[in-house]
N, CA, C and O of each residue as an XYZ file, in Angstrom:
772
protein
N       0.851     -1.177      0.000
C       0.000      0.000      0.000
C       0.892      1.234      0.000
O       1.739      1.402      0.878
N       0.694      2.089     -0.987
C       1.457      3.330     -1.108
C       0.472      4.479     -1.221
O      -0.312      4.543     -2.168
N       0.513      5.382     -0.258
C      -0.378      6.539     -0.309
C       0.245      7.594     -1.209
O       1.389      8.002     -1.011
N      -0.539      8.034     -2.216
C      -0.020      8.948     -3.228
C      -1.082      9.975     -3.569
O      -2.264      9.646     -3.674
N      -0.662     11.217     -3.743
C      -1.541     12.235     -4.319
C      -1.410     12.089     -5.827
O      -0.458     12.594     -6.423
N      -2.363     11.401     -6.442
C      -2.268     11.076     -7.862
C      -2.362     12.289     -8.772
O      -2.036     12.205     -9.956
N      -2.801     13.404     -8.237
C      -2.847     14.619     -9.035
C      -1.533     15.378     -9.041
O      -1.418     16.424     -9.679
N      -0.543     14.854     -8.332
C       0.748     15.520     -8.193
C       1.822     14.682     -8.889
O       2.083     13.552     -8.477
N       2.439     15.216     -9.926
C       3.394     14.439    -10.723
C       4.610     13.995     -9.913
O       5.115     12.893    -10.126
N       5.088     14.825     -8.993
C       6.260     14.412     -8.213
C       5.899     13.297     -7.236
O       6.723     12.417     -6.985
N       4.684     13.314     -6.678
C       4.231     12.210     -5.826
C       4.132     10.915     -6.630
O       4.525      9.848     -6.157
N       3.607     11.018     -7.843
C       3.472      9.841     -8.696
C       4.847      9.278     -9.039
O       5.049      8.065     -8.991
N       5.787     10.143     -9.383
C       7.155      9.706     -9.692
C       7.801      9.048     -8.479
O       8.454      8.012     -8.610
N       7.623      9.644     -7.296
C       8.181      9.081     -6.069
C       7.602      7.694     -5.808
O       8.338      6.765     -5.476
N       6.284      7.553     -5.958
C       5.633      6.263     -5.726
C       6.122      5.226     -6.736
O       6.380      4.078     -6.375
N       6.247      5.629     -7.995
C       6.738      4.710     -9.023
C       8.134      4.220     -8.670
O       8.402      3.020     -8.726
N       9.021      5.132     -8.307
C      10.387      4.750     -7.947
C      10.391      3.812     -6.745
O      11.159      2.851     -6.703
N       9.535      4.091     -5.775
C       9.468      3.256     -4.574
C       8.926      1.862     -4.904
O       9.469      0.859     -4.442
N       7.870      1.802     -5.694
C       7.314      0.503     -6.094
C       8.367     -0.294     -6.853
O       8.581     -1.473     -6.570
N       9.017      0.339     -7.806
C      10.039     -0.338     -8.615
C      11.171     -0.862     -7.731
O      11.652     -1.978     -7.928
N      11.591     -0.056     -6.761
C      12.689     -0.429     -5.870
C      12.276     -1.558     -4.923
O      13.057     -2.478     -4.679
N      11.048     -1.493     -4.388
C      10.640     -2.442     -3.355
C      10.019     -3.728     -3.893
O      10.179     -4.785     -3.281
N       9.315     -3.662     -5.021
C       8.639     -4.867     -5.522
C       8.931     -5.172     -6.985
O       8.518     -6.220     -7.480
N       9.620     -4.302     -7.680
C       9.908     -4.510     -9.096
C       8.890     -3.804     -9.980
O       8.000     -3.100     -9.504
N       9.051     -4.016    -11.282
C       8.145     -3.371    -12.236
C       6.770     -4.024    -12.156
O       6.664     -5.245    -12.269
N       5.722     -3.237    -11.963
C       4.383     -3.825    -11.903
C       3.951     -4.352    -13.268
O       4.316     -3.807    -14.310
N       3.175     -5.413    -13.233
C       2.634     -5.969    -14.470
C       1.138     -5.723    -14.586
O       0.553     -5.953    -15.644
N       0.514     -5.257    -13.511
C      -0.915     -4.924    -13.542
C      -1.078     -3.508    -12.999
O      -0.597     -3.186    -11.913
N      -1.758     -2.678    -13.767
C      -2.047     -1.305    -13.361
C      -3.554     -1.111    -13.415
O      -4.166     -1.231    -14.476
N      -4.145     -0.813    -12.270
C      -5.580     -0.544    -12.213
C      -5.761      0.932    -11.894
O      -5.383      1.399    -10.820
N      -6.335      1.649    -12.830
C      -6.582      3.078    -12.649
C      -8.026      3.260    -12.212
O      -8.958      3.142    -13.008
N      -8.186      3.550    -10.929
C      -9.519      3.678    -10.357
C      -9.590      4.885     -9.437
O     -10.350      4.880     -8.468
N      -8.821      5.904     -9.723
C      -8.849      7.106     -8.890
C     -10.217      7.745     -8.980
O     -10.839      7.766    -10.042
N     -10.677      8.261     -7.867
C     -12.000      8.879     -7.895
C     -12.071     10.030     -6.902
O     -11.827      9.869     -5.706
N     -12.406     11.169     -7.428
C     -12.723     12.327     -6.606
C     -13.904     12.989     -7.283
O     -13.787     13.495     -8.399
N     -15.030     12.985     -6.614
C     -16.245     13.532     -7.231
C     -16.854     14.577     -6.312
O     -17.713     14.274     -5.484
N     -16.397     15.805     -6.471
C     -17.032     16.905     -5.752
C     -18.374     17.173     -6.406
O     -18.496     17.157     -7.630
N     -19.360     17.416     -5.592
C     -20.672     17.764     -6.138
C     -20.729     19.280     -6.291
O     -20.877     20.012     -5.313
N     -20.608     19.741     -7.551
C     -20.692     21.177     -7.804
C     -21.224     21.412     -9.207
O     -20.945     20.651    -10.134
N     -21.987     22.472     -9.340
C     -22.474     22.877    -10.656
C     -21.348     23.601    -11.382
O     -20.520     24.257    -10.751
N     -21.316     23.484    -12.686
C     -20.248     24.098    -13.481
C     -20.153     25.590    -13.197
O     -19.059     26.116    -12.992
N     -21.281     26.265    -13.182
C     -21.273     27.724    -13.039
C     -20.984     28.184    -11.616
O     -20.724     29.365    -11.387
N     -21.028     27.262    -10.661
C     -20.810     27.636     -9.263
C     -19.535     27.042     -8.682
O     -19.263     27.212     -7.494
N     -18.754     26.354     -9.494
C     -17.580     25.670     -8.972
C     -16.392     26.617     -8.867
O     -16.299     27.619     -9.576
N     -15.496     26.265     -7.966
C     -14.264     27.043     -7.832
C     -13.204     26.450     -8.759
O     -13.298     25.293     -9.167
N     -12.202     27.253     -9.084
C     -11.092     26.746     -9.890
C     -10.446     25.553     -9.195
O     -10.102     24.563     -9.842
N     -10.281     25.648     -7.874
C      -9.649     24.563     -7.130
C     -10.436     23.266     -7.257
O      -9.844     22.202     -7.442
N     -11.777     23.338     -7.158
C     -12.598     22.133     -7.311
C     -12.399     21.504     -8.684
O     -12.236     20.289     -8.801
N     -12.412     22.325     -9.708
C     -12.271     21.827    -11.078
C     -10.892     21.200    -11.279
O     -10.782     20.077    -11.769
N      -9.853     21.923    -10.903
C      -8.484     21.443    -11.113
C      -8.233     20.160    -10.335
O      -7.648     19.218    -10.871
N      -8.661     20.111     -9.096
C      -8.445     18.922     -8.261
C      -9.202     17.713     -8.817
O      -8.670     16.603     -8.844
N     -10.434     17.929     -9.257
C     -11.238     16.830     -9.788
C     -10.624     16.271    -11.069
O     -10.517     15.054    -11.223
N     -10.222     17.141    -11.983
C      -9.620     16.689    -13.241
C      -8.253     16.054    -12.982
O      -7.924     15.035    -13.589
N      -7.460     16.640    -12.093
C      -6.133     16.092    -11.795
C      -6.233     14.689    -11.208
O      -5.491     13.793    -11.609
N      -7.139     14.498    -10.268
C      -7.266     13.194     -9.625
C      -7.846     12.152    -10.571
O      -7.394     11.007    -10.583
N      -8.835     12.536    -11.357
C      -9.547     11.556    -12.172
C      -8.981     11.352    -13.573
O      -9.156     10.272    -14.137
N      -8.317     12.334    -14.151
C      -7.808     12.195    -15.520
C      -6.289     12.318    -15.590
O      -5.621     11.437    -16.130
N      -5.743     13.395    -15.052
C      -4.294     13.603    -15.125
C      -3.546     12.443    -14.484
O      -2.511     12.016    -14.996
N      -4.054     11.931    -13.378
C      -3.379     10.824    -12.697
C      -3.255      9.604    -13.596
O      -2.238      8.913    -13.562
N      -4.270      9.333    -14.393
C      -4.218      8.180    -15.294
C      -3.141      8.378    -16.355
O      -2.426      7.437    -16.701
N      -3.025      9.603    -16.873
C      -1.940      9.914    -17.811
C      -0.583      9.680    -17.149
O       0.293      9.038    -17.728
N      -0.413     10.206    -15.926
C       0.870     10.092    -15.238
C       1.222      8.639    -14.952
O       2.368      8.228    -15.136
N       0.243      7.862    -14.504
C       0.504      6.450    -14.227
C       0.877      5.696    -15.499
O       1.799      4.880    -15.495
N       0.164      5.969    -16.582
C       0.498      5.324    -17.856
C       1.904      5.717    -18.292
O       2.674      4.879    -18.760
N       2.230      6.986    -18.137
C       3.555      7.476    -18.507
C       4.652      6.771    -17.719
O       5.719      6.489    -18.264
N       4.405      6.485    -16.456
C       5.409      5.855    -15.601
C       5.485      4.343    -15.778
O       6.582      3.788    -15.826
N       4.350      3.668    -15.876
C       4.330      2.211    -15.805
C       4.277      1.498    -17.159
O       4.813      0.398    -17.289
N       3.651      2.093    -18.151
C       3.429      1.393    -19.422
C       4.703      1.176    -20.241
O       4.804      0.140    -20.898
N       5.683      2.090    -20.244
C       6.881      1.831    -21.054
C       7.576      0.505    -20.720
O       8.005     -0.213    -21.623
N       7.687      0.181    -19.442
C       8.337     -1.085    -19.066
C       7.482     -2.277    -19.485
O       8.015     -3.292    -19.932
N       6.163     -2.165    -19.344
C       5.279     -3.236    -19.816
C       5.462     -3.438    -21.317
O       5.503     -4.570    -21.799
N       5.569     -2.340    -22.044
C       5.724     -2.405    -23.497
C       7.060     -3.046    -23.868
O       7.112     -3.886    -24.767
N       8.140     -2.662    -23.186
C       9.459     -3.258    -23.460
C       9.439     -4.766    -23.229
O      10.050     -5.526    -23.981
N       8.723     -5.197    -22.172
C       8.653     -6.620    -21.836
C       7.529     -7.347    -22.569
O       7.417     -8.570    -22.489
N       6.694     -6.586    -23.287
C       5.516     -7.149    -23.952
C       4.711     -8.001    -22.971
O       4.342     -9.139    -23.258
N       4.452     -7.406    -21.801
C       3.730     -8.132    -20.756
C       3.118     -7.137    -19.788
O       3.804     -6.245    -19.289
N       1.825     -7.289    -19.521
C       1.168     -6.444    -18.543
C      -0.319     -6.329    -18.809
O      -0.831     -6.813    -19.819
N      -0.990     -5.687    -17.892
C      -2.441     -5.496    -18.006
C      -2.781     -4.131    -17.410
O      -2.465     -3.848    -16.254
N      -3.422     -3.300    -18.209
C      -3.831     -1.967    -17.778
C      -5.350     -1.951    -17.735
O      -6.014     -2.231    -18.733
N      -5.888     -1.622    -16.575
C      -7.334     -1.640    -16.384
C      -7.784     -0.249    -15.969
O      -7.302      0.301    -14.978
N      -8.704      0.311    -16.727
C      -9.301      1.590    -16.346
C     -10.721      1.314    -15.880
O     -11.470      0.572    -16.515
N     -11.073      1.924    -14.765
C     -12.375      1.696    -14.141
C     -13.125      3.015    -14.096
O     -12.564      4.054    -13.750
N     -14.394      2.958    -14.449
C     -15.203      4.169    -14.486
C     -16.640      3.845    -14.153
O     -17.111      2.730    -14.384
N     -17.330      4.824    -13.612
C     -18.778      4.699    -13.500
C     -19.460      5.964    -13.987
O     -20.665      6.136    -13.801
N     -18.695      6.848    -14.610
C     -19.281      8.114    -15.014
C     -19.344      8.395    -16.491
O     -19.811      9.464    -16.885
N     -18.890      7.474    -17.332
C     -18.882      7.825    -18.750
C     -20.131      7.367    -19.488
O     -20.214      7.522    -20.707
N     -21.098      6.810    -18.781
C     -22.377      6.466    -19.403
C     -23.532      7.278    -18.828
O     -24.578      7.413    -19.463
N     -23.346      7.808    -17.648
C     -24.427      8.526    -16.988
C     -24.003      9.955    -16.713
O     -22.902     10.202    -16.221
N     -24.862     10.876    -17.027
C     -24.587     12.286    -16.741
C     -25.477     12.723    -15.589
O     -26.664     12.400    -15.546
N     -24.894     13.455    -14.664
C     -25.638     13.951    -13.510
C     -25.300     15.418    -13.293
O     -24.133     15.804    -13.366
N     -26.291     16.220    -13.032
C     -26.049     17.608    -12.651
C     -25.234     17.584    -11.365
O     -25.560     16.856    -10.427
N     -24.190     18.371    -11.330
C     -23.348     18.430    -10.148
C     -22.109     17.553    -10.235
O     -21.262     17.610     -9.344
N     -21.977     16.747    -11.278
C     -20.811     15.881    -11.408
C     -20.104     16.076    -12.747
O     -19.562     15.126    -13.313
N     -20.111     17.301    -13.248
C     -19.523     17.585    -14.562
C     -18.036     17.263    -14.601
O     -17.566     16.635    -15.550
N     -17.298     17.677    -13.595
C     -15.854     17.442    -13.580
C     -15.524     15.965    -13.593
O     -14.678     15.516    -14.365
N     -16.189     15.213    -12.743
C     -15.958     13.769    -12.680
C     -16.334     13.108    -14.001
O     -15.542     12.355    -14.568
N     -17.537     13.386    -14.491
C     -18.009     12.737    -15.719
C     -17.137     13.092    -16.916
O     -16.819     12.221    -17.725
N     -16.748     14.350    -17.039
C     -15.888     14.762    -18.154
C     -14.532     14.059    -18.082
O     -14.002     13.625    -19.104
N     -13.977     13.948    -16.887
C     -12.696     13.263    -16.724
C     -12.819     11.793    -17.102
O     -11.922     11.240    -17.739
N     -13.914     11.161    -16.718
C     -14.079      9.739    -17.014
C     -14.242      9.491    -18.513
O     -13.740      8.493    -19.030
N     -14.926     10.374    -19.205
C     -15.017     10.247    -20.664
C     -13.616     10.399    -21.263
O     -13.254      9.683    -22.197
N     -12.838     11.327    -20.723
C     -11.458     11.500    -21.176
C     -10.633     10.240    -20.976
O      -9.799      9.904    -21.817
N     -10.854      9.544    -19.879
C     -10.123      8.309    -19.617
C     -10.505      7.230    -20.622
O      -9.649      6.459    -21.056
N     -11.771      7.166    -20.994
C     -12.183      6.189    -22.013
C     -11.461      6.449    -23.330
O     -11.036      5.512    -24.007
N     -11.323      7.718    -23.690
C     -10.599      8.059    -24.919
C      -9.107      7.770    -24.773
O      -8.480      7.271    -25.708
N      -8.536      8.077    -23.617
C      -7.134      7.762    -23.356
C      -6.897      6.263    -23.509
O      -5.889      5.843    -24.077
N      -7.821      5.467    -23.005
C      -7.738      4.011    -23.099
C      -7.649      3.572    -24.566
O      -6.826      2.724    -24.913
N      -8.485      4.142    -25.415
C      -8.480      3.773    -26.836
C      -7.196      4.221    -27.532
O      -6.669      3.500    -28.379
N      -6.695      5.385    -27.189
C      -5.438      5.860    -27.782
C      -4.276      4.998    -27.308
O      -3.369      4.698    -28.084
N      -4.296      4.599    -26.044
C      -3.262      3.707    -25.523
C      -3.286      2.380    -26.282
O      -2.233      1.806    -26.560
N      -4.475      1.894    -26.615
C      -4.594      0.663    -27.409
C      -3.863      0.834    -28.754
O      -3.140     -0.061    -29.191
N      -4.059      1.971    -29.389
C      -3.403      2.230    -30.676
C      -1.887      2.332    -30.508
O      -1.137      1.829    -31.344
N      -1.431      2.978    -29.435
C       0.012      3.097    -29.198
C       0.647      1.733    -28.956
O       1.731      1.450    -29.468
N      -0.021      0.892    -28.181
C       0.519     -0.445    -27.922
C       0.611     -1.252    -29.213
O       1.562     -2.008    -29.409
N      -0.364     -1.093    -30.085
C      -0.321     -1.768    -31.384
C       0.872     -1.279    -32.195
O       1.573     -2.077    -32.816
N       1.102      0.025    -32.192
C       2.221      0.570    -32.969
C       3.577      0.178    -32.380
O       4.584      0.206    -33.087
N       3.617     -0.186    -31.099
C       4.859     -0.631    -30.463
C       4.974     -2.154    -30.454
O       5.874     -2.709    -29.824
N       4.069     -2.823    -31.149
C       4.072     -4.280    -31.250
C       4.143     -4.935    -29.869
O       5.031     -5.741    -29.590
N       3.190     -4.570    -29.015
C       3.119     -5.131    -27.664
C       1.750     -5.796    -27.454
O       0.957     -5.332    -26.634
N       1.473     -6.886    -28.196
C       0.148     -7.502    -28.115
C      -0.157     -8.178    -26.785
O      -1.318     -8.453    -26.485
N       0.880     -8.452    -25.977
C       0.630     -9.112    -24.695
C       0.464     -8.126    -23.542
O       0.337     -8.527    -22.385
N       0.466     -6.840    -23.866
C       0.059     -5.848    -22.871
C      -1.441     -5.695    -23.071
O      -1.897     -5.112    -24.055
N      -2.186     -6.221    -22.135
C      -3.642     -6.292    -22.253
C      -4.281     -5.012    -21.739
O      -3.748     -4.344    -20.852
N      -5.425     -4.685    -22.307
C      -6.193     -3.514    -21.880
C      -7.613     -3.931    -21.538
O      -8.255     -4.678    -22.277
N      -8.084     -3.441    -20.419
C      -9.471     -3.659    -20.016
C     -10.067     -2.320    -19.645
O      -9.476     -1.548    -18.890
N     -11.238     -2.054    -20.181
C     -11.984     -0.851    -19.817
C     -13.238     -1.320    -19.091
O     -14.122     -1.922    -19.699
N     -13.313     -1.048    -17.804
C     -14.439     -1.492    -16.982
C     -15.336     -0.305    -16.671
O     -14.908      0.665    -16.046
N     -16.574     -0.392    -17.110
C     -17.545      0.666    -16.855
C     -18.692      0.070    -16.054
O     -19.339     -0.887    -16.479
N     -18.924      0.644    -14.912
C     -19.976      0.148    -14.033
C     -21.051      1.205    -13.861
O     -20.789      2.407    -13.916
N     -22.266      0.725    -13.651
C     -23.310      1.635    -13.215
C     -22.919      2.102    -11.817
O     -21.937      1.618    -11.254
N     -23.648      2.999    -11.280
C     -23.329      3.510     -9.947
C     -23.186      2.362     -8.954
O     -24.041      1.481     -8.868
N     -22.097      2.395     -8.215
C     -21.830      1.377     -7.210
C     -22.459      1.783     -5.886
O     -22.558      2.969     -5.570
N     -22.872      0.811     -5.134
C     -23.398      1.099     -3.798
C     -22.232      1.520     -2.916
O     -21.492      0.684     -2.398
N     -22.082      2.815     -2.758
C     -20.987      3.350     -1.954
C     -21.395      4.726     -1.447
O     -22.351      5.312     -1.955
N     -20.687      5.248     -0.455
C     -21.013      6.586      0.049
C     -20.921      7.669     -1.021
O     -21.596      8.692     -0.919
N     -20.094      7.459     -2.046
C     -19.928      8.451     -3.104
C     -21.239      8.760     -3.810
O     -21.508      9.917     -4.130
N     -22.053      7.753     -4.055
C     -23.262      7.948     -4.856
C     -24.549      7.721     -4.074
O     -25.616      7.607     -4.676
N     -24.476      7.652     -2.784
C     -25.663      7.408     -1.977
C     -26.741      8.454     -2.275
O     -26.519      9.656     -2.131
N     -27.907      7.969     -2.691
C     -29.073      8.818     -2.972
C     -28.795      9.896     -4.013
O     -29.410     10.961     -3.957
N     -27.899      9.661     -4.952
C     -27.554     10.699     -5.916
C     -28.277     10.548     -7.252
O     -28.477     11.543     -7.949
N     -28.672      9.338     -7.626
C     -29.133      9.145     -8.994
C     -30.455      8.402     -9.078
O     -30.481      7.173     -9.008
N     -31.531      9.119     -9.226
C     -32.829      8.451     -9.359
C     -33.029      7.899    -10.757
O     -33.651      6.848    -10.909
N     -32.518      8.575    -11.796
C     -32.670      8.080    -13.169
C     -31.904      6.771    -13.338
O     -32.460      5.784    -13.821
N     -30.632      6.758    -12.944
C     -29.834      5.546    -13.113
C     -30.420      4.397    -12.309
O     -30.406      3.258    -12.776
N     -30.935      4.663    -11.114
C     -31.530      3.600    -10.318
C     -32.780      3.045    -10.976
O     -33.052      1.849    -10.870
N     -33.540      3.886    -11.648
C     -34.747      3.438    -12.324
C     -34.402      2.491    -13.469
O     -35.014      1.430    -13.598
N     -33.428      2.863    -14.301
C     -33.079      2.054    -15.464
C     -32.161      0.892    -15.120
O     -32.201     -0.145    -15.783
N     -31.351      1.047    -14.111
C     -30.363      0.035    -13.796
C     -29.961      0.190    -12.336
O     -29.374      1.205    -11.960
N     -30.269     -0.798    -11.516
C     -29.980     -0.655    -10.085
C     -28.482     -0.556     -9.805
O     -27.649     -0.995    -10.598
N     -28.171      0.032     -8.658
C     -26.775      0.165     -8.261
C     -26.157     -1.214     -8.062
O     -26.818     -2.148     -7.606
N     -24.881     -1.323     -8.412
C     -24.149     -2.579     -8.270
C     -23.546     -2.695     -6.881
O     -23.229     -1.695     -6.237
N     -23.396     -3.915     -6.440
C     -22.645     -4.171     -5.215
C     -21.156     -4.070     -5.547
O     -20.732     -4.462     -6.634
N     -20.378     -3.553     -4.625
C     -18.935     -3.417     -4.841
C     -18.287     -4.764     -5.155
O     -17.368     -4.841     -5.971
N     -18.771     -5.825     -4.505
C     -18.204     -7.153     -4.708
C     -18.383     -7.628     -6.148
O     -17.493     -8.272     -6.703
N     -19.517     -7.316     -6.750
C     -19.774     -7.714     -8.140
C     -18.782     -7.039     -9.073
O     -18.203     -7.681     -9.950
N     -18.591     -5.749     -8.880
C     -17.663     -5.000     -9.729
C     -16.231     -5.486     -9.535
O     -15.520     -5.729    -10.509
N     -15.808     -5.628     -8.288
C     -14.421     -6.026     -8.042
C     -14.150     -7.447     -8.528
O     -13.055     -7.728     -9.015
N     -15.119     -8.342     -8.406
C     -14.912     -9.714     -8.884
C     -14.736     -9.750    -10.400
O     -13.958    -10.553    -10.915
N     -15.452     -8.888    -11.111
C     -15.297     -8.864    -12.571
C     -13.883     -8.429    -12.962
O     -13.345     -8.894    -13.966
N     -13.292     -7.550    -12.180
C     -11.915     -7.111    -12.451
C     -10.921     -8.222    -12.126
O     -10.001     -8.481    -12.902
N     -11.103     -8.875    -10.987
C     -10.233     -9.997    -10.623
C     -10.307    -11.081    -11.701
O      -9.281    -11.626    -12.107
N     -11.517    -11.391    -12.160
C     -11.693    -12.426    -13.184
C     -10.948    -12.085    -14.471
O     -10.310    -12.953    -15.066
N     -11.026    -10.827    -14.903
C     -10.351    -10.464    -16.159
C      -8.830    -10.478    -15.991
O      -8.115    -10.819    -16.933
N      -8.330    -10.120    -14.826
C      -6.881    -10.189    -14.591
C      -6.410    -11.633    -14.699
O      -5.425    -11.917    -15.380
N      -7.109    -12.543    -14.031
C      -6.687    -13.942    -14.042
C      -6.956    -14.638    -15.373
O      -6.387    -15.697    -15.637
N      -7.803    -14.067    -16.205
C      -8.045    -14.661    -17.526
C      -6.838    -14.493    -18.447
O      -6.628    -15.296    -19.357
N      -6.048    -13.448    -18.206
C      -4.901    -13.184    -19.063
C      -5.235    -12.422    -20.334
O      -4.368    -12.212    -21.182
N      -6.482    -12.010    -20.468
C      -6.920    -11.290    -21.661
C      -7.576     -9.980    -21.274
O      -8.152     -9.858    -20.193
N      -7.487     -9.009    -22.154
C      -8.188     -7.752    -21.955
C      -9.590     -7.843    -22.519
O      -9.880     -8.686    -23.369
N     -10.452     -6.970    -22.038
C     -11.817     -6.945    -22.556
C     -12.497     -5.656    -22.129
O     -11.930     -4.855    -21.387
N     -13.695     -5.473    -22.597
C     -14.536     -4.379    -22.137
C     -15.567     -4.974    -21.197
O     -16.280     -5.914    -21.549
N     -15.638     -4.415    -19.998
C     -16.619     -4.860    -19.011
C     -17.648     -3.752    -18.865
O     -17.292     -2.605    -18.596
N     -18.901     -4.080    -19.037
C     -19.990     -3.139    -18.787
C     -20.976     -3.855    -17.876
O     -21.580     -4.854    -18.266
N     -21.134     -3.349    -16.678
C     -22.062     -3.961    -15.721
C     -22.972     -2.912    -15.129
O     -22.526     -1.808    -14.814
N     -24.235     -3.239    -14.973
C     -24.880     -4.451    -15.467
C     -24.972     -4.424    -16.986
O     -24.887     -3.365    -17.607
N     -25.147     -5.601    -17.573
C     -25.208     -5.723    -19.035
C     -26.257     -4.800    -19.643
O     -26.080     -4.294    -20.752
N     -27.342     -4.584    -18.920
C     -28.418     -3.732    -19.445
C     -27.937     -2.311    -19.708
O     -28.575     -1.569    -20.455
N     -26.814     -1.926    -19.099
C     -26.282     -0.581    -19.290
C     -25.853     -0.332    -20.731
O     -25.855      0.808    -21.196
N     -25.488     -1.388    -21.429
C     -25.104     -1.238    -22.839
C     -26.249     -0.623    -23.639
O     -26.021      0.123    -24.591
N     -27.478     -0.941    -23.244
C     -28.644     -0.495    -24.002
C     -29.352      0.685    -23.355
O     -29.963      1.506    -24.040
N     -29.267      0.764    -22.039
C     -30.036      1.794    -21.345
C     -29.312      3.123    -21.220
O     -29.946      4.128    -20.900
N     -27.991      3.166    -21.463
C     -27.260      4.420    -21.247
C     -27.760      5.534    -22.151
O     -27.807      6.691    -21.734
N     -28.134      5.205    -23.379
C     -28.673      6.246    -24.273
C     -29.998      6.771    -23.737
O     -30.262      7.971    -23.804
N     -30.831      5.881    -23.208
C     -32.103      6.318    -22.628
C     -31.876      7.197    -21.408
O     -32.563      8.202    -21.223
N     -30.905      6.817    -20.573
C     -30.594      7.614    -19.384
C     -30.164      9.012    -19.800
O     -30.609      9.998    -19.213
N     -29.294      9.107    -20.820
C     -28.844     10.418    -21.289
C     -30.025     11.233    -21.800
O     -30.135     12.421    -21.497
N     -30.912     10.602    -22.576
C     -32.067     11.322    -23.110
C     -32.965     11.835    -21.993
O     -33.379     12.994    -22.014
N     -33.272     10.975    -21.012
C     -34.126     11.402    -19.908
C     -33.436     12.441    -19.035
O     -34.070     13.387    -18.568
N     -32.129     12.263    -18.817
C     -31.393     13.235    -18.000
C     -31.416     14.606    -18.644
O     -31.588     15.614    -17.959
N     -31.242     14.651    -19.965
C     -31.208     15.949    -20.639
C     -32.587     16.579    -20.743
O     -32.704     17.779    -20.993
N     -33.637     15.777    -20.552
C     -34.986     16.344    -20.626
C     -35.420     16.963    -19.304
O     -36.482     17.579    -19.226
N     -34.605     16.803    -18.267
C     -34.906     17.426    -16.982
C     -35.757     16.571    -16.067
O     -36.243     17.062    -15.048
N     -35.951     15.300    -16.403
C     -36.741     14.415    -15.537
C     -35.992     14.066    -14.288
O     -36.506     13.330    -13.446
């Protein structure tokens, strides 16, 4: 366990050096940073915006920058990005949701870079979950709960463990109904329901 301010590049570099020194080069990287301040775009402070984007998006860039080159050289590793905000939009969570959409795009670009570096055994998994039953989202989303109930943390974490032990990358969307209902959620959310 290494406590790191993922929005701070020098903290990330220090943690990377420490991990490398104490346990060696990691072969599995799970990017699941989450900071979700509840604020409206027009009422948010610069600090709220910067901190939310740094923790949720910049940190993933920094971790990839530090850990992926060695995985690519060894043609071995697994990078997992976890999100629950790139399918559902909620008033008050613009920073979090925007960062998570950015991570989904980063994931796809990383896939292209790994292909260009001929590293087919560096696996990629993009895990997108509906709102998890946690203090972060308690009583926050009536639309998402209507279309797709909140997931138990154990269900989400087991799907990640399973994909790591499978040795293959994949796209995880849970619950499965989210593949079809996310467009409806966006439509209803934008209508003000």
